[in-house]
C-alpha positions in Angstrom: 2.5 -1.6 30.6 0.6 -4.7 29.7 0.2 -5.4 26.0 -1.7 -8.4 24.6 -0.6 -9.3 21.1 -2.9 -11.5 19.0 -1.7 -13.6 16.0 -3.1 -16.6 14.2 -1.8 -17.0 10.6 1.7 -17.3 9.1 1.9 -13.6 7.8 1.2 -12.4 11.4 4.2 -14.2 12.8 6.7 -12.4 10.5 5.0 -9.1 11.2 5.3 -9.3 15.0 8.9 -10.6 15.1 10.3 -7.1 14.6 7.8 -5.8 17.2 9.2 -8.2 19.8 12.8 -7.1 19.0 11.8 -3.4 19.3 10.0 -4.2 22.7 13.2 -5.9 24.0 15.3 -3.0 22.9 12.9 -0.5 24.6 12.8 -2.5 27.8 16.6 -2.6 28.0 16.7 1.2 27.8 13.9 2.3 30.1 12.8 1.8 33.7 9.2 1.3 32.7 8.7 -2.2 31.4 6.5 -3.5 28.6 5.0 -6.9 29.6 3.6 -8.9 26.7 1.0 -11.6 26.6 0.9 -13.5 23.3 -2.3 -15.2 22.1 -2.0 -17.6 19.1 -5.5 -18.4 17.8 -4.4 -21.5 16.0 -5.9 -20.3 12.6 -2.7 -21.7 11.0 -1.8 -24.7 13.1 0.5 -27.3 11.6 4.3 -27.5 11.8 5.0 -26.0 8.3 2.5 -23.1 8.7 3.0 -22.2 12.4 5.6 -23.8 14.7 8.5 -23.4 12.3 8.0 -19.6 12.1 8.1 -19.2 15.9 11.5 -20.9 15.9 12.9 -19.2 12.8 11.9 -15.7 14.1 13.0 -16.3 17.7 9.6 -15.4 19.0 8.7 -16.1 22.6 6.5 -19.1 23.2 2.9 -18.1 23.0 1.2 -17.8 26.4 -1.9 -19.5 25.1 -3.0 -21.3 21.9 -6.7 -21.4 21.2 -6.3 -24.2 18.6 -9.3 -23.0 16.7 -8.2 -24.5 13.4 -10.1 -24.4 10.1 -13.8 -23.7 9.7 -16.1 -21.2 8.2 -15.3 -17.5 8.6 -18.3 -16.9 10.9 -17.6 -19.9 13.1 -13.8 -19.2 13.3 -14.2 -15.6 14.1 -17.0 -16.2 16.7 -15.1 -18.9 18.5 -12.0 -16.8 18.6 -13.9 -13.9 20.0 -15.4 -16.0 22.8 -12.0 -17.3 23.9 -10.2 -14.0 23.5 -12.8 -12.1 25.5 -12.3 -14.4 28.5 -8.6 -14.0 28.4 -8.8 -10.2 28.2 -11.2 -10.1 31.1 -8.8 -12.2 33.2 -5.6 -10.3 32.2 -7.1 -6.8 31.6 -4.2 -5.4 29.4 -3.6 -1.7 28.7 -3.5 -2.4 25.0 -4.4 -5.1 22.4 -2.2 -5.2 19.3 -3.5 -6.9 16.1 -1.7 -7.2 12.8 -2.8 -7.7 9.2 -6.2 -8.7 7.9 -7.0 -12.3 8.8 -9.9 -13.5 10.9 -7.7 -13.5 14.1 -7.1 -9.8 13.5 -10.9 -9.1 13.4 -11.7 -11.3 16.3 -9.0 -9.8 18.6 -10.0 -6.2 17.7 -13.7 -6.8 18.3 -13.3 -8.6 21.6 -11.0 -5.8 22.9 -13.0 -2.8 21.8 -16.2 -4.3 23.4 -14.3 -4.4 26.7 -13.1 -0.8 26.1 -9.5 -1.8 25.7 -7.6 0.3 23.1 -6.6 -1.5 19.9 -3.5 -0.9 17.8 -3.7 -2.1 14.3 -0.4 -2.7 12.5 -0.8 -2.6 8.7 -3.8 -0.3 8.8 -5.3 1.6 5.9 -4.6 -0.9 3.2 -7.4 -1.1 0.7 -8.1 -3.1 -2.4 -11.7 -1.7 -2.6 -12.9 -5.2 -3.4 -15.5 -6.2 -0.8 -15.7 -9.7 -2.2 -12.4 -10.4 -0.4 -12.9 -11.5 3.3 -9.6 -9.7 4.1 -10.9 -6.4 2.8 -13.9 -6.6 5.2 -11.6 -7.4 8.1 -9.4 -4.4 7.2 -12.2 -1.9 7.1 -13.8 -3.0 10.4 -10.6 -3.3 12.3 -9.5 0.2 11.2 -12.9 1.6 12.2 -12.6 0.5 15.8 -8.9 0.9 16.4 -7.3 3.6 18.6 -3.9 3.5 17.0 -3.5 2.9 13.3 -0.2 2.2 11.7 -0.3 2.3 7.8 2.8 0.9 6.2 2.8 3.8 3.6 1.3 7.2 3.1 -1.4 6.0 0.7 -2.8 4.0 3.7 -3.1 7.3 5.7 -4.9 8.9 2.8 -7.4 6.0 2.7 -8.1 6.3 6.4 -8.6 10.1 6.3 -11.0 9.6 3.3 -13.0 7.2 5.5 -13.3 9.8 8.2 -10.6 8.5 10.6 -9.1 11.2 12.8 -5.6 12.1 11.7 -4.5 12.1 15.3 -5.0 8.3 15.4 -2.8 7.6 12.3 0.9 7.1 12.4 2.8 6.1 9.2 5.8 4.2 10.6 6.6 1.8 7.8 6.1 -1.9 7.3 7.2 -4.5 9.9 7.2 -7.1 7.2 10.0 -5.1 5.5 11.8 -5.0 8.9 11.6 -8.8 9.1 12.8 -9.3 5.5 15.8 -7.0 5.9 16.7 -8.4 9.3 16.7 -12.0 7.9 18.3 -11.3 4.6 21.9 -12.5 5.4 20.6 -15.6 7.2 18.4 -16.4 4.2 21.4 -16.3 1.9 22.8 -19.3 3.7 20.0 -21.5 2.6 20.7 -24.6 0.5 17.1 -24.9 -0.8 18.1 -24.7 -4.5 20.4 -27.7 -4.0 17.6 -29.6 -2.3 15.3 -28.8 -5.1 17.9 -29.5 -7.9 17.5 -25.9 -9.1 20.0 -23.7 -10.8 19.7 -20.1 -9.8 19.0 -17.5 -12.4 21.9 -15.6 -14.0 21.5 -11.9 -13.2 22.5 -10.8 -16.7 20.3 -13.1 -18.8 17.5 -15.6 -18.6 18.6 -17.4 -21.8 20.8 -19.8 -19.9 21.3 -23.3 -21.0 19.8 -24.4 -17.8 16.1 -23.7 -17.3 15.4 -21.0 -14.7 12.5 -21.1 -12.3 9.6 -19.0 -11.0 8.2 -19.1 -7.5 4.4 -19.5 -7.1 2.1 -19.0 -4.1 -1.7 -19.3 -4.4 -4.2 -19.4 -1.5 -6.8 -16.6 -1.7 -10.4 -17.8 -1.3 -11.4 -15.8 -4.4 -8.9 -17.8 -6.5 -8.9 -21.3 -5.1 -12.5 -21.8 -4.0 -13.9 -21.2 -7.5 -13.1 -24.0 -10.0 -13.3 -21.8 -13.1 -11.1 -19.1 -11.7 -8.5 -21.6 -10.4 -8.4 -23.3 -13.8 -7.9 -20.1 -15.7 -4.9 -19.2 -13.5 -3.5 -22.8 -13.9 -3.8 -22.6 -17.7 -2.0 -19.3 -17.6 0.8 -20.8 -15.5 1.1 -23.7 -17.9 1.7 -21.2 -20.7 5.0 -20.2 -19.2 6.3 -23.7 -18.1 8.1 -24.1 -21.5 10.5 -21.3 -20.4 10.7 -21.7 -16.7 10.0 -24.3 -14.0 7.3 -23.3 -11.5 8.1 -24.1 -7.9 4.9 -24.1 -5.8 5.2 -24.4 -2.0 1.6 -25.4 -1.8 -0.9 -24.3 0.9 -2.7 -27.4 2.3 -6.1 -25.8 1.5 -5.1 -25.1 -2.1 -4.0 -28.7 -2.5 -7.3 -29.9 -1.3 -9.2 -27.7 -3.8 -6.9 -28.8 -6.7 -8.0 -32.4 -6.2 -11.6 -31.4 -5.5 -11.8 -29.6 -8.9 -10.0 -32.4 -10.8 -7.0 -30.2 -11.7 -4.3 -32.4 -10.2 -2.9 -33.5 -13.7 -1.5 -30.0 -14.1 0.7 -30.5 -11.0 3.5 -32.8 -9.9 3.6 -33.3 -6.2 6.9 -33.7 -4.3 7.8 -33.5 -0.6 10.8 -31.5 0.6 13.1 -32.3 -2.3 13.0 -32.6 -6.1 15.2 -34.9 -8.1 16.6 -33.8 -11.5 14.7 -36.6 -13.2 11.5 -35.1 -11.9 12.2 -31.9 -13.8 12.8 -33.8 -17.0 9.5 -35.6 -16.6 7.8 -32.4 -15.6 9.1 -30.6 -18.6 7.6 -33.1 -21.0 4.2 -32.5 -19.3 4.7 -28.8 -18.7 4.0 -29.4 -15.0 3.9 -27.1 -12.0 6.1 -28.6 -9.3 4.4 -28.6 -5.8 6.5 -28.9 -2.7 5.7 -28.7 1.0 5.4 -25.3 2.6 8.8 -23.8 3.3 10.5 -22.2 6.3 10.9 -18.5 5.9 14.7 -18.4 5.1 14.4 -21.0 2.4 11.4 -19.2 0.9 13.2 -15.9 0.8 16.3 -17.5 -0.8 14.1 -19.0 -3.5 12.4 -15.6 -4.1 15.7 -13.8 -4.3 16.9 -16.0 -7.1 13.7 -16.5 -9.0 13.1 -15.2 -12.6 9.7 -14.0 -11.3 7.3 -14.4 -8.4 3.7 -15.3 -9.2 1.4 -14.7 -6.2 -1.9 -13.7 -4.8 -0.3 -12.9 -1.4 -0.2 -9.3 -0.1 3.0 -9.7 1.8 5.0 -11.4 -1.0 4.1 -8.5 -3.3 5.9 -6.2 -0.8 8.9 -8.5 -0.3 9.3 -8.9 -4.1 9.4 -5.2 -4.4 12.1 -4.8 -1.7 14.1 -7.5 -3.4 13.6 -6.0 -6.8 12.2 -9.2 -8.2 9.5 -9.1 -10.9 6.1 -10.0 -9.4 2.9 -11.0 -11.2 -0.1 -10.6 -9.0 -2.7 -13.3 -9.7 -5.7 -11.2 -8.6 -8.2 -8.6 -9.8 -7.1 -6.0 -7.2 -4.3 -5.3 -4.8 -4.3 -3.5 -1.4 -0.8 -2.4 -2.1 -1.2 -0.1 -5.2 2.0 1.8 -4.4 3.9 -1.3 -5.5 2.2 -1.1 -8.9 3.7 2.4 -9.2 7.0 2.2 -7.3 7.5 -1.5 -7.2 8.0 -4.5 -9.4 4.4 -5.6 -9.3 1.9 -6.1 -12.2 -1.7 -7.2 -12.0 -2.5 -10.2 -14.3 -6.0 -10.9 -12.9 -7.1 -14.5 -13.6 -6.5 -13.9 -17.3 -4.5 -16.8 -18.8 -3.1 -14.8 -21.7 -2.3 -11.8 -19.5 -0.2 -14.1 -17.3 1.7 -15.4 -20.3 2.1 -11.9 -21.9 3.5 -10.3 -18.7 5.8 -13.2 -18.1 7.2 -12.8 -21.7 8.0 -9.2 -20.9 10.0 -10.4 -17.9 11.7 -13.1 -20.0 12.9 -10.4 -22.4 14.1 -8.2 -19.5 11.3 -5.7 -20.0 10.2 -5.0 -16.5 10.4 -2.0 -14.2 12.7 -1.9 -11.1 11.6 -0.9 -7.7 12.1 2.4 -5.9 12.4 2.1 -2.1 10.0 4.2 -0.1 11.0 6.4 2.7 10.1 4.1 5.6 11.6 0.8 4.0 14.6 1.1 6.3 14.1 -1.8 8.7 13.0 0.3 11.7 9.2 0.5 11.4 8.7 -1.6 14.6 10.9 0.7 16.6 8.8 3.7 15.5 5.6 1.9 16.4 6.8 1.1 19.9 7.9 4.8 20.3 4.3 5.9 19.4 2.7 3.4 21.7 4.9 4.2 24.7 4.6 8.0 24.3 3.3 9.2 27.7 4.7 6.3 29.6 8.3 7.7 29.8 
């Protein structure tokens, strides 16, 4: 069996790591062998956003890096498709696997289906029903043209059936991102990131500690950071909670560029890989959000595990916060993971400054709901996916 796996952005790397472990396990137990060819489009390309994750997740070296880099959605997707098409013609795999909802996902699926190569979409069926989000367009198109669809939860299956997808194509196997989190949990606990950032971890019993706790922030969605008014509303909301908790922000390079472009830099204090205690004292006077360089996965998970709350517009972090039972405020109008609003720790705050403050105050007073694990959140989603894809090859 020849499988080509296409990735390009940081979330993709953590979603395919369990898949590679499952493939290695399958190969060790069967005569028929799965040969993989890994294409990295280079959508995320620097050390902090790409290389470090291949090392942390023990992924095999990519077979080819397209080094596409940053550009408009149309340019990026088109250039990726051109390169991927040539590779697929040369290698002619039996299957192309794409993950998530980024432009690399769309480009890989379109290039494959036009060559009549079956496509498997891991993380299918997720819907925010917000067509202003580029990711939503990517999800809908990729699901429409895929042969194998792997929703992480039953609501994804319901979405696909409602859109007319044949039930025979749909396989609810769980979330490989959850696999990755559970697999790396013990290793993440060995991180010394709180020491490097001069942070005191929250006390599990109370937030009214003599030492100020912290929240963990991520912010990168186009809808949030490319509009000056929206970004400012979110930042003002974040400022409203900095009198009670430090905000630690591993900042996306693109978000940092937009902050300076829109003249919002005075709301932030920019550090590198460490923060000195004196920086917090100065930041407290100004109610400042503390920006640090993007973090390796294990450091990030450790920060998340010990945060008072997570504030994010990321899809994957919503899921991870739920698995870790950490309160999570979603800085968006919609979410493609509505089950985590019901069963998880997540609350939508939109870009409403007062809503951000009010929902954080509930967390501060220990008034937040705890998560309920779903059936497939057991760390074995990737193994079930491989079992589906190899059915008939035994």
